[in-house]
Each structure stands twice: as structure tokens, then as C-alpha cells.
C-alpha positions as CSV (number, residue, x, y, z in Angstrom):
1,M,-22.9,11.3,5.3
2,N,-26.4,11.3,6.8
3,S,-27.4,8.4,4.5
4,F,-24.4,6.5,5.6
5,L,-25.2,7.1,9.3
6,E,-28.7,5.9,8.7
7,E,-27.3,2.8,7.1
8,L,-25.2,2.1,10.2
9,K,-28.2,2.5,12.4
10,A,-30.3,0.1,10.3
11,F,-27.5,-2.5,10.2
12,P,-25.7,-2.9,13.5
13,R,-23.5,-5.5,11.9
14,H,-22.4,-3.2,9.1
15,P,-18.7,-3.9,8.2
16,F,-17.9,-0.2,8.9
17,S,-19.7,0.1,12.3
18,F,-16.7,-0.8,14.4
19,L,-14.3,1.3,12.3
20,W,-16.6,4.3,12.4
21,R,-15.9,4.5,16.2
22,S,-12.4,3.2,16.2
23,Q,-9.7,5.6,17.4
24,T,-6.9,3.9,15.5
25,L,-5.0,4.3,12.3
26,Q,-7.2,1.7,10.7
27,G,-10.3,3.7,11.7
28,I,-8.8,6.8,10.0
29,I,-8.0,4.7,6.9
30,A,-11.6,3.5,6.8
31,R,-13.2,6.9,7.3
32,R,-11.0,9.0,5.2
33,E,-9.7,6.8,2.4
34,L,-12.5,4.2,1.9
35,L,-15.6,6.2,2.9
36,G,-14.2,9.7,1.9
37,F,-15.2,11.5,5.1
38,K,-12.6,14.0,6.3
39,L,-13.9,14.4,9.9
40,K,-12.7,17.2,12.2
41,R,-12.7,14.8,15.1
42,D,-10.0,12.8,13.5
43,T,-7.5,15.7,13.3
44,P,-6.2,15.4,17.0
45,L,-5.8,11.6,16.6
46,I,-3.9,12.0,13.3
47,E,-1.6,14.6,14.8
48,K,-1.0,12.4,17.9
49,L,-0.1,9.4,15.8
50,Q,2.2,11.4,13.6
51,R,4.0,12.8,16.6
52,G,4.4,9.3,18.2
53,I,5.9,7.8,15.0
54,L,8.3,10.7,14.2
55,S,9.5,11.1,17.8
56,S,10.6,7.4,17.9
57,Q,12.8,7.6,14.8
58,F,16.5,6.9,15.3
59,P,19.0,9.7,14.4
60,R,20.2,8.0,11.2
61,G,16.7,7.7,9.8
62,S,15.5,4.2,10.8
63,W,13.1,2.8,13.3
64,K,14.6,0.1,15.5
65,G,17.6,0.0,13.2
66,S,15.6,-2.2,10.9
67,V,14.7,-1.8,7.2
68,G,11.4,-3.7,7.6
69,W,10.3,-1.6,10.6
70,T,11.3,1.6,8.9
71,A,9.2,0.7,5.9
72,H,6.2,-0.1,8.2
73,E,6.4,3.2,9.9
74,L,6.6,5.0,6.5
75,W,3.5,3.0,5.5
76,K,1.6,4.3,8.5
77,L,2.7,7.9,7.9
78,S,1.5,7.6,4.3
79,H,-2.0,7.1,5.7
80,L,-1.8,10.0,8.1
81,G,-1.6,12.8,5.5
82,T,2.1,13.6,6.4
83,Q,3.4,16.2,3.9
84,Y,6.4,15.5,1.7
85,P,9.1,16.5,1.3
86,H,9.7,16.0,5.0
87,P,13.3,15.8,6.4
88,Q,12.6,12.8,8.6
89,I,10.9,10.8,5.8
90,A,13.8,11.7,3.5
91,K,16.3,10.3,6.0
92,A,14.2,7.1,6.3
93,I,14.1,6.6,2.6
94,E,17.9,7.1,2.4
95,F,18.3,4.4,5.2
96,I,16.2,1.9,3.2
97,E,17.9,2.6,-0.1
98,A,21.2,2.0,1.5
99,H,20.1,-1.6,2.0
100,Q,19.3,-2.4,-1.6
101,T,21.3,-4.9,-3.6
102,G,22.6,-4.3,-7.1
103,D,19.8,-6.6,-8.4
104,G,17.1,-4.4,-6.8
105,N,15.9,-6.3,-3.8
106,F,16.0,-4.9,-0.2
107,Y,17.7,-6.8,2.6
108,E,18.0,-6.7,6.4
109,R,21.4,-6.9,8.1
110,H,22.0,-10.3,9.7
111,T,22.1,-8.9,13.2
112,I,18.5,-7.6,12.9
113,P,15.6,-9.9,13.7
114,T,13.4,-10.4,10.6
115,V,10.0,-10.4,12.4
116,Y,7.7,-7.4,11.7
117,Q,4.2,-6.2,12.4
118,S,1.8,-7.8,9.9
119,L,-1.0,-5.7,8.5
120,D,-3.6,-8.0,10.1
121,G,-2.2,-7.3,13.6
122,G,-0.1,-10.4,13.9
123,E,3.6,-11.0,13.0
124,F,5.3,-11.3,9.6
125,A,8.4,-13.4,9.8
126,S,10.5,-13.2,6.6
127,G,13.8,-14.1,5.2
128,A,16.2,-11.2,5.0
129,F,16.4,-11.4,1.2
130,S,13.0,-12.8,0.4
131,L,10.4,-11.9,-2.1
132,G,7.9,-11.1,0.6
133,F,10.4,-8.8,2.4
134,T,11.0,-6.6,-0.6
135,A,7.2,-6.4,-1.3
136,Y,6.7,-5.4,2.4
137,V,9.3,-2.7,2.0
138,L,7.8,-1.4,-1.2
139,L,4.5,-0.8,0.5
140,G,6.2,1.7,2.8
141,L,8.0,3.4,-0.1
142,R,5.1,3.7,-2.5
143,K,3.8,7.1,-1.6
144,W,7.2,8.7,-1.1
145,A,9.5,7.2,-3.7
146,R,7.4,5.7,-6.4
147,E,9.1,7.7,-9.2
148,S,12.6,7.0,-7.9
149,E,14.9,4.6,-9.8
150,S,15.5,2.6,-6.6
151,Y,11.7,1.9,-6.3
152,K,11.4,1.0,-10.0
153,R,14.4,-1.3,-9.8
154,A,12.9,-3.1,-6.7
155,M,9.6,-3.5,-8.5
156,R,11.3,-5.1,-11.6
157,W,13.2,-7.4,-9.2
158,L,9.9,-8.4,-7.5
159,V,8.3,-9.4,-10.8
160,E,11.4,-11.2,-12.1
161,K,11.8,-13.1,-8.8
162,Y,8.3,-14.3,-8.9
163,L,8.5,-15.4,-12.6
164,A,11.7,-17.3,-11.8
165,D,10.8,-18.9,-8.5
166,G,7.0,-18.5,-7.9
167,I,5.5,-18.0,-4.4
168,C,6.6,-19.8,-1.3
169,C,3.9,-19.0,1.2
170,I,0.6,-17.1,1.7
171,P,2.1,-14.0,3.5
172,C,4.6,-13.5,0.6
173,A,1.8,-13.8,-1.8
174,V,-0.3,-11.2,0.0
175,Y,2.4,-8.6,0.2
176,T,3.4,-9.2,-3.4
177,L,-0.2,-8.6,-4.5
178,M,-0.4,-5.4,-2.4
179,A,2.9,-4.1,-3.8
180,L,1.8,-4.7,-7.4
181,A,-1.8,-3.5,-6.8
182,E,-1.3,-0.1,-8.4
183,E,1.2,-1.1,-11.1
184,E,-0.3,-0.9,-14.6
185,T,2.3,-3.0,-16.6
186,M,1.3,-6.2,-18.3
187,S,3.8,-8.2,-16.2
188,A,2.4,-6.9,-13.0
189,E,-1.1,-7.8,-14.1
190,V,0.1,-11.3,-15.0
191,V,1.6,-11.8,-11.6
192,R,-1.5,-10.5,-9.8
193,D,-3.7,-12.9,-11.8
194,E,-1.4,-15.9,-11.2
195,I,-1.2,-15.3,-7.5
196,S,-5.0,-14.8,-7.3
197,L,-5.5,-18.1,-9.1
198,W,-3.0,-19.8,-6.7
199,L,-4.9,-18.4,-3.7
200,E,-8.2,-19.6,-5.2
201,S,-6.8,-23.1,-5.5
202,L,-6.1,-23.1,-1.8
203,Q,-9.6,-21.8,-0.8
204,R,-12.1,-24.4,0.4
205,D,-15.8,-24.2,-0.1
206,D,-16.3,-22.7,3.3
207,G,-14.0,-19.8,2.4
208,I,-11.0,-20.8,4.4
209,W,-7.6,-20.7,2.7
210,N,-5.2,-23.6,3.1
211,C,-7.2,-25.1,6.0
212,D,-5.9,-22.2,8.2
213,I,-8.6,-19.8,9.4
214,S,-6.0,-17.6,11.1
215,I,-4.7,-16.5,7.7
216,T,-8.1,-15.2,6.6
217,F,-7.7,-11.5,7.4
218,L,-4.2,-11.2,5.9
219,V,-5.5,-12.7,2.6
220,L,-8.3,-10.2,2.6
221,Y,-5.8,-7.4,2.6
222,G,-4.3,-8.8,-0.5
223,L,-7.6,-9.4,-2.3
224,G,-8.9,-6.1,-1.2
225,S,-6.0,-4.1,-2.6
226,F,-7.1,-4.2,-6.2
227,Q,-10.3,-4.9,-8.2
228,S,-10.7,-8.1,-10.2
229,D,-13.4,-10.7,-10.8
230,L,-11.1,-13.4,-9.6
231,A,-10.4,-11.7,-6.3
232,G,-14.0,-10.7,-5.8
233,R,-15.2,-14.2,-6.3
234,Q,-13.0,-15.4,-3.4
235,V,-14.2,-12.6,-1.1
236,R,-17.9,-13.4,-1.9
237,R,-17.3,-17.1,-1.0
238,L,-16.1,-16.0,2.4
239,I,-19.2,-13.9,3.4
240,P,-21.0,-16.7,5.4
241,L,-17.8,-17.4,7.4
242,L,-17.2,-13.7,8.0
243,L,-20.7,-13.4,9.5
244,S,-20.0,-16.3,11.9
245,L,-16.7,-14.7,13.0
246,Q,-18.1,-11.2,13.6
247,F,-18.5,-9.9,17.1
248,E,-21.5,-8.0,18.5
249,D,-19.8,-4.6,18.2
250,G,-19.4,-5.2,14.4
251,G,-15.7,-5.9,14.6
252,W,-13.6,-9.0,13.9
253,G,-10.7,-10.6,15.7
254,R,-9.8,-11.1,19.4
255,M,-6.4,-9.4,18.9
256,G,-5.5,-6.8,16.3
257,R,-9.2,-6.0,16.1
258,A,-9.0,-2.8,14.1
259,E,-6.5,-4.3,11.7
260,K,-8.7,-7.4,11.1
261,T,-11.9,-5.4,10.7
262,L,-10.3,-3.1,8.2
263,S,-9.2,-6.0,6.1
264,V,-12.9,-7.2,5.9
265,A,-14.3,-3.8,5.3
266,M,-11.7,-3.0,2.6
267,A,-12.2,-6.3,0.7
268,L,-16.0,-6.0,0.8
269,Y,-16.0,-2.4,-0.2
270,R,-13.4,-2.8,-3.0
271,H,-15.4,-5.5,-4.7
272,G,-18.8,-3.9,-4.2
273,L,-20.0,-6.6,-1.7
274,I,-21.2,-4.5,1.2
275,G,-24.8,-4.7,0.1
276,E,-24.5,-8.5,-0.4
277,F,-23.0,-8.9,3.1
278,L,-25.8,-6.9,4.7
279,L,-28.4,-8.9,2.8
280,H,-26.8,-12.1,4.0
281,S,-26.9,-10.7,7.6
282,K,-30.7,-10.3,7.2
283,L,-31.6,-13.4,5.3
284,H,-29.3,-15.9,7.1
285,I,-29.4,-15.1,10.7
286,V,-26.0,-16.0,12.2
287,R,-25.6,-15.1,15.8
288,S,-22.7,-12.7,16.3
289,R,-20.0,-13.5,18.8
290,S,-20.4,-12.2,22.3
291,I,-18.1,-9.4,23.5
292,N,-17.6,-11.3,26.7
293,L,-15.3,-13.6,24.7
294,L,-12.9,-10.7,24.6
295,S,-12.9,-9.9,28.3
296,E,-12.1,-13.6,29.0
297,L,-8.7,-13.3,27.3
298,T,-5.7,-12.7,29.5
299,T,-2.8,-10.5,28.6
300,S,-0.5,-13.5,28.7
301,L,-2.2,-15.2,25.8
302,D,0.4,-16.8,23.6
303,R,0.8,-14.6,20.5
304,F,1.1,-17.6,18.3
305,I,-2.2,-19.1,19.2
306,M,-4.8,-18.7,16.4
307,A,-6.7,-15.6,17.3
308,V,-9.6,-14.9,15.0
């Protein structure tokens, strides 16, 4: 740990500098899962986050009566070291599995809004029966139900749906990549490679995908969820842009700062590009963005405005 702390001091713009201090779930993921540091100072925060999530669960096992929101809360618990079997988690899984079709995909009841919290801190709007929605739900189930027949059936549906219809949008592509990241079947590898190639075809020379800079951090979650030369090549191309978007405190994003910063740190770390990023920061001086930019934002800022 001492060598890592020395590195943080030597490089104020280190991709992990913001997350090292962040008292958020994303800070915990960075410190415990990526860096491997089980710090005592994180224990009270972990317990607080667990209590907050579990205390807001509905009696029948869901959160907000929604399959998508229930899956998202399970995803958060999976990164907080929650022990399983756990009665509340078991009820949540039962609730989700009750909303699975015979084909294998998950769905949301028509009375429930299909807008969820995106991993990059924004919003993920999805069709109730879409490819992206089932992929999103699978992320929440992976730790708890990966060996269940329900999970395996949903995974088969995900692959078959992609092979039949392809990808409709970048968010669906990202969540599908993440859902398939730990699958070792040949079909899953084929889908990962095809989606990665599709994303690369949308990436410009300056690193931006599909002329939309606001999608940058979500794509990094997908590319940072598994190792491949194809994914690493896209992350490397993005390094100059990431330096220009970084704030003085080492973080990224005006809203959802911890979420966006984790996406960058995870992608660079997964593809062994931390050293290259730090070298770029030394050789190509790019002035970081002032923290004053953050204080100038009002709480009434339209959530749909591009906020990077």
C-alpha cells in the first residue's frame, strides 16, 4: 500500500486519486475490488450503505415495485460484501424470477416506469422486454443466482436475441457486454467481439463514440468489464480526451462524479493503461478543469443536459 500512496502523491492526476478519498459505493469498489485494499475505514460506510439499501426494500421483496430497480439494488449489495444466503436477497431474487418469460427474458409490468439508474450516474431508459433490460437485470443477479436455471435461461436468451436482432443502441450494447463479461462460452465470446467491433466502428479519432461525448463513461464501463486487445485499443485512443475532461481533484464528471471516475479507473486498470495515462499526463501537459466549474452548477440543472 505504501508504494501506491507514494504514486498518488507523485501523480495528483492519478485515475484513483479521487476514488481513494471517495465515501461512496464506487470508492469502495475501487479500493477493495480493483486495488485489493480491505481498509478498516471502509467498514462503517459499507455497513451504512447496506442498512440503507435493505431498509428500503418492499415487503414482497422488490425495490420500488420494479424489476429493474430491484436488480440495481442487488448489484449494489453484491459489491458491499453482503453474505448469502440472506432472506431479503432471496425474496428479491424470487420477485425478479416471477417476472421472467418462458423464453428466458425478464420484463417489467406495464404500470412501472422503465427508467433506471445508469452505472455512469445518469439514467437508463429501456423497453420493458428489451435486450438491454434483461442484460441490466442479469448484472444484479450474477453474484447471487449465477448457477440457477433461471439465470442460465436468461443468458441463453440474451445471446440468441443478439444473434437474431443485433444491437439497437449503445446503452444496450454496454449492458450486454457487462452481462457477458464473465461468461466463458464460445457464443458469449463471439457476441463480445462483435459488440466491441461495432463500438470501435462508432469511435472517432478523438476517442468519442457516435459523436456523443456524454456516452463516454458508460462505454468505458462496458470496455472495462473484460480484457481484450480490441477493447483496450479503444480505451487507449481515449486517453488524450480523458486528460482534457479530468478535474483538478482527479475526478471526472459534473454529475455522478464517483460513477464516472470509476468507469475511467476501471477501464484503464483492466487494460493495463494506468502507466500510459500517467506518462501522457507528464509528457502532454493538459490543464485540468477547475473545481470552480462544479460550484457554478445549480441544483435545478436539467438532468438531460450533457454533463461530462
